[in-house]
Backbone bond lengths (Angstrom), bond angles and torsions (degrees), N, CA, C in turn:
res aa  C-N    CA-C-N  psi(-1)  N-CA   C-N-CA  omega(-1)  CA-C   N-CA-C  phi
1 X - - - 1.446 - - 1.532 107.86 -
2 X 1.301 115.78 135.65 1.460 119.54 -179.77 1.520 110.48 -76.22
3 X 1.318 115.52 163.58 1.466 120.81 178.94 1.526 110.05 -62.72
4 X 1.329 116.86 -39.67 1.470 120.62 179.68 1.527 110.88 -64.61
5 X 1.319 117.16 -41.61 1.464 120.37 179.31 1.523 110.52 -67.09
6 X 1.315 116.55 -39.71 1.460 120.34 178.13 1.521 110.70 -63.98
7 X 1.321 116.44 -41.73 1.469 120.92 178.43 1.534 110.61 -63.68
8 X 1.320 116.64 -39.94 1.475 120.65 179.84 1.531 110.68 -65.80
9 X 1.333 117.46 -40.73 1.472 120.73 178.05 1.519 110.97 -63.77
10 X 1.323 115.98 -42.43 1.463 120.08 -179.88 1.531 110.74 -65.84
11 X 1.326 117.21 -39.89 1.461 121.37 177.66 1.531 110.38 -63.37
12 X 1.336 117.29 -41.49 1.468 121.65 177.68 1.527 110.40 -63.78
13 X 1.318 117.03 -41.17 1.466 120.60 178.92 1.521 111.03 -63.36
14 X 1.332 117.51 -41.84 1.466 119.98 177.37 1.519 111.07 -63.63
15 X 1.335 117.47 -40.74 1.469 120.69 177.99 1.525 110.00 -61.62
16 X 1.318 116.56 -45.18 1.471 120.12 178.35 1.524 110.73 -60.81
17 X 1.319 116.51 -40.82 1.453 121.30 -177.81 1.528 111.80 -66.42
18 X 1.303 117.35 -46.19 1.465 121.25 -173.74 1.521 113.47 -84.57
19 X 1.335 118.59 -23.06 1.470 120.46 -175.85 1.526 111.79 -117.90
20 X 1.307 117.10 -58.97 1.466 120.65 -171.85 1.526 112.97 -66.55
21 X 1.319 117.15 -45.16 1.470 119.17 -178.15 1.534 112.18 -62.61
22 X 1.341 119.02 -51.91 1.468 117.82 179.38 1.528 112.97 -61.79
23 X 1.335 117.15 -37.88 1.466 119.23 179.63 1.529 111.86 -69.09
24 X 1.324 117.11 -37.77 1.465 119.60 176.88 1.525 110.65 -65.49
25 X 1.324 116.60 -41.73 1.470 120.08 177.59 1.524 110.72 -64.65
26 X 1.317 116.22 -41.77 1.468 120.27 177.93 1.523 110.91 -62.37
27 X 1.321 116.75 -46.34 1.468 120.50 178.67 1.517 111.72 -59.89
28 X 1.311 116.41 -41.49 1.461 120.68 178.67 1.526 111.38 -62.88
29 X 1.330 117.04 -43.12 1.465 120.15 -178.74 1.522 111.78 -68.50
30 X 1.331 117.49 -40.95 1.468 120.24 178.23 1.521 109.97 -64.36
31 X 1.319 116.78 -46.22 1.466 120.35 179.50 1.529 110.78 -63.67
32 X 1.331 117.44 -39.31 1.467 120.41 178.11 1.523 111.17 -62.31
33 X 1.312 116.68 -40.98 1.465 120.71 178.61 1.527 110.31 -64.24
34 X 1.326 117.22 -41.89 1.467 120.74 178.09 1.529 110.66 -61.89
35 X 1.325 116.23 -42.55 1.465 120.51 178.31 1.525 110.25 -63.56
36 X 1.315 116.25 -47.76 1.469 120.32 -178.29 1.529 111.04 -61.81
37 X 1.325 116.79 -41.89 1.469 119.77 178.98 1.528 111.44 -63.19
38 X 1.329 116.41 -39.20 1.464 118.41 -178.43 1.529 112.62 -76.22
39 X 1.314 117.69 -18.97 1.467 121.23 -179.86 1.523 112.70 -100.10
40 X 1.310 116.57 9.57 1.457 120.20 -177.76 1.525 110.24 -54.91
41 X 1.306 115.99 124.29 1.459 121.66 179.60 1.518 114.55 86.51
42 X 1.337 117.66 -3.20 1.468 120.18 -179.78 1.526 109.84 -70.71
43 X 1.315 115.23 145.94 1.466 120.50 177.39 1.517 109.61 -84.78
44 X 1.317 115.85 141.32 1.458 121.23 179.38 1.522 108.86 -76.52
45 X 1.311 116.38 133.07 1.453 121.98 179.54 1.518 109.96 162.56
46 X 1.320 116.35 -174.39 1.466 120.77 -177.44 1.520 113.21 -62.01
47 X 1.318 119.50 -36.70 1.480 117.78 176.84 1.537 111.75 -59.78
48 X 1.317 116.84 -33.13 1.467 120.65 177.80 1.530 110.84 -64.57
49 X 1.326 116.85 -39.30 1.468 121.18 178.64 1.526 109.63 -62.30
50 X 1.317 116.59 -42.85 1.462 120.49 177.48 1.516 111.83 -63.08
51 X 1.313 116.43 -40.37 1.460 120.24 178.55 1.529 110.70 -65.16
52 X 1.320 116.41 -41.44 1.468 120.62 177.17 1.528 111.57 -60.18
53 X 1.323 116.15 -40.57 1.464 121.04 -178.66 1.523 111.97 -63.39
54 X 1.331 117.58 -22.74 1.470 121.57 -179.89 1.533 112.95 -94.61
55 X 1.319 117.28 -0.02 1.461 120.49 -176.10 1.532 111.37 -98.20
56 X 1.324 117.82 119.58 1.465 120.01 177.45 1.532 112.75 -57.77
57 X 1.307 117.52 -36.23 1.469 119.47 179.98 1.528 111.37 -64.90
58 X 1.321 117.60 -33.98 1.463 120.41 177.62 1.532 110.14 -66.70
59 X 1.323 116.46 -39.83 1.463 119.77 176.46 1.522 110.72 -67.72
60 X 1.323 117.04 -32.67 1.464 120.42 176.79 1.532 110.08 -63.19
61 X 1.329 116.88 -37.85 1.467 120.21 176.59 1.530 109.56 -59.94
62 X 1.320 116.59 -47.42 1.465 121.38 -179.08 1.528 110.62 -61.18
63 X 1.325 117.10 -46.35 1.466 121.07 -179.07 1.525 110.81 -63.49
64 X 1.319 116.72 -43.98 1.473 120.33 179.31 1.523 111.49 -63.66
65 X 1.312 117.08 -41.89 1.465 120.04 179.80 1.531 111.55 -67.14
66 X 1.327 117.14 -41.30 1.472 119.42 177.57 1.523 111.06 -66.40
67 X 1.324 116.98 -39.45 1.468 120.72 176.80 1.516 110.18 -62.00
68 X 1.312 115.79 -42.88 1.456 120.72 179.11 1.529 111.01 -62.07
69 X 1.315 116.72 -43.26 1.465 120.87 178.96 1.527 110.85 -61.36
70 X 1.317 117.54 -46.20 1.467 121.00 -179.90 1.530 110.69 -62.52
71 X 1.326 116.50 -44.76 1.466 119.93 178.11 1.522 110.41 -61.94
72 X 1.315 116.85 -41.34 1.471 121.32 -178.80 1.523 111.36 -61.68
73 X 1.315 117.36 -39.90 1.459 120.68 178.95 1.530 110.76 -64.32
74 X 1.318 117.71 -41.15 1.466 120.99 177.54 1.523 109.89 -65.46
75 X 1.318 116.39 -44.60 1.461 121.32 -178.93 1.523 110.80 -58.62
76 X 1.320 116.92 -46.27 1.463 120.50 -176.02 1.527 113.43 -67.63
77 X 1.327 117.50 -18.14 1.467 118.43 176.00 1.519 111.32 -74.88
78 X 1.341 117.45 -17.80 1.461 120.51 -173.23 1.521 114.82 -120.28
79 X 1.318 118.93 -19.86 1.455 122.20 -171.50 1.527 109.17 -127.85
80 X 1.324 116.51 147.24 1.460 119.40 179.86 1.530 110.59 -64.54
81 X 1.294 116.06 148.48 1.460 122.10 -177.67 1.528 111.28 -59.46
82 X 1.315 117.31 -43.76 1.462 120.79 -177.98 1.515 112.59 -59.93
83 X 1.315 116.72 -47.15 1.465 120.38 179.86 1.526 110.62 -67.97
84 X 1.317 116.83 -44.75 1.463 120.31 -177.96 1.525 110.96 -62.67
85 X 1.318 117.34 -44.71 1.461 119.78 -177.49 1.513 111.54 -66.11
86 X 1.321 116.88 -39.53 1.464 119.78 179.46 1.521 111.22 -62.04
87 X 1.309 116.66 -39.15 1.462 119.68 -177.17 1.527 111.21 -70.86
88 X 1.323 117.83 -24.69 1.468 118.88 177.21 1.523 111.66 -64.33
89 X 1.330 117.18 -16.79 1.466 120.57 177.37 1.518 111.95 -64.53
90 X 1.330 117.59 -15.84 1.464 120.16 175.45 1.523 111.20 -57.38
91 X 1.319 116.36 -30.47 1.472 119.25 -179.27 1.527 111.05 -63.87
92 X 1.339 118.49 -28.48 1.460 120.25 177.79 1.520 110.76 -62.52
93 X 1.320 115.84 -42.62 1.461 120.55 179.45 1.532 109.96 -65.78
94 X 1.330 116.28 -41.74 1.468 120.05 178.59 1.521 111.49 -63.42
95 X 1.322 117.39 -38.34 1.464 120.97 -179.90 1.530 110.86 -66.60
96 X 1.326 117.55 -39.86 1.462 120.39 176.76 1.528 109.62 -62.05
97 X 1.329 116.58 -44.94 1.463 120.64 179.30 1.530 111.16 -64.21
98 X 1.330 117.15 -41.40 1.468 120.55 179.11 1.521 110.99 -65.95
99 X 1.320 117.05 -35.92 1.463 119.68 176.47 1.514 110.94 -58.02
100 X 1.323 115.86 -40.41 1.467 119.98 179.41 1.521 111.71 -72.13
101 X 1.323 117.03 -44.84 1.466 121.07 -174.21 1.521 112.14 -76.84
102 X 1.324 116.83 -47.86 1.470 121.01 -173.34 1.527 112.14 -83.93
103 X 1.320 116.79 -41.61 1.466 120.31 -173.98 1.525 113.58 -108.95
104 X 1.328 116.76 5.51 1.468 122.82 176.93 1.529 112.66 56.25
105 X 1.333 115.66 37.34 1.456 121.04 176.36 1.527 108.48 -83.06
106 X 1.313 116.17 148.10 1.464 118.34 179.17 1.531 109.52 -82.78
107 X 1.324 115.12 147.75 1.458 121.50 177.36 1.521 106.87 -113.98
108 X 1.319 115.36 120.96 1.456 120.23 -178.99 1.517 112.15 -89.54
109 X 1.316 114.69 174.06 1.461 121.28 -179.38 1.529 111.66 -61.52
110 X 1.329 116.80 -37.50 1.468 119.32 179.27 1.528 111.51 -66.48
111 X 1.333 116.97 -38.02 1.457 119.79 177.39 1.527 110.84 -66.46
112 X 1.319 116.76 -40.44 1.464 119.98 177.07 1.526 110.64 -63.74
113 X 1.330 116.55 -43.37 1.463 120.25 179.03 1.529 110.62 -64.34
114 X 1.314 117.36 -41.68 1.462 121.33 177.92 1.516 111.93 -63.80
115 X 1.319 116.36 -41.45 1.472 120.29 178.08 1.523 110.45 -63.79
116 X 1.326 116.53 -41.72 1.466 120.07 177.70 1.530 110.51 -63.52
117 X 1.323 117.01 -39.68 1.462 120.74 178.66 1.530 111.06 -64.41
118 X 1.313 116.43 -40.28 1.465 120.51 177.75 1.522 109.95 -62.39
119 X 1.334 116.46 -47.60 1.466 119.78 -179.74 1.531 111.28 -61.92
120 X 1.326 116.48 -40.31 1.458 119.93 178.27 1.531 110.41 -64.64
121 X 1.318 117.27 -41.95 1.463 120.82 178.74 1.511 112.57 -63.38
122 X 1.320 116.53 -42.36 1.469 120.54 178.04 1.526 109.58 -63.12
123 X 1.321 116.50 -42.13 1.460 120.60 179.26 1.529 110.53 -61.98
124 X 1.331 116.73 -44.64 1.462 120.34 -179.47 1.527 111.96 -64.85
125 X 1.312 116.65 -41.72 1.465 119.69 178.81 1.521 109.94 -66.39
126 X 1.343 115.71 -39.96 1.464 119.71 178.42 1.524 112.32 -62.13
127 X 1.326 116.89 -37.54 1.479 120.76 178.17 1.524 111.24 -67.20
128 X 1.338 115.66 -34.27 1.458 119.39 -179.62 1.526 111.37 -69.67
129 X 1.316 116.33 -30.29 1.465 119.84 -179.73 1.510 109.15 -77.23
């Protein structure tokens, strides 16, 4: 593999890590919440499986999770596990923000402090790499 090709693969892996992975995780969590809200009070059993199969949001969960898995495999070929895993914590901050924006959930001071701590930790780990 040439140096240019190696550099291009590494750049693609970083893009997947910083953009695709957090967005796929966010999409999965939003879709999961939509599914859970629509199934509130449903009984667990085979009829529930059939209902899930007819829900676009349930399929969105599957697509987001498969996309995340594919991106993760590419990322791990180019980036150390420790750095890659730490950066996936960005999705936690995005999920808190989406809860507020999409589902009108309140965000407390502890959640804001935790999100700031996560961002600081990701930044510190990124500097070490």
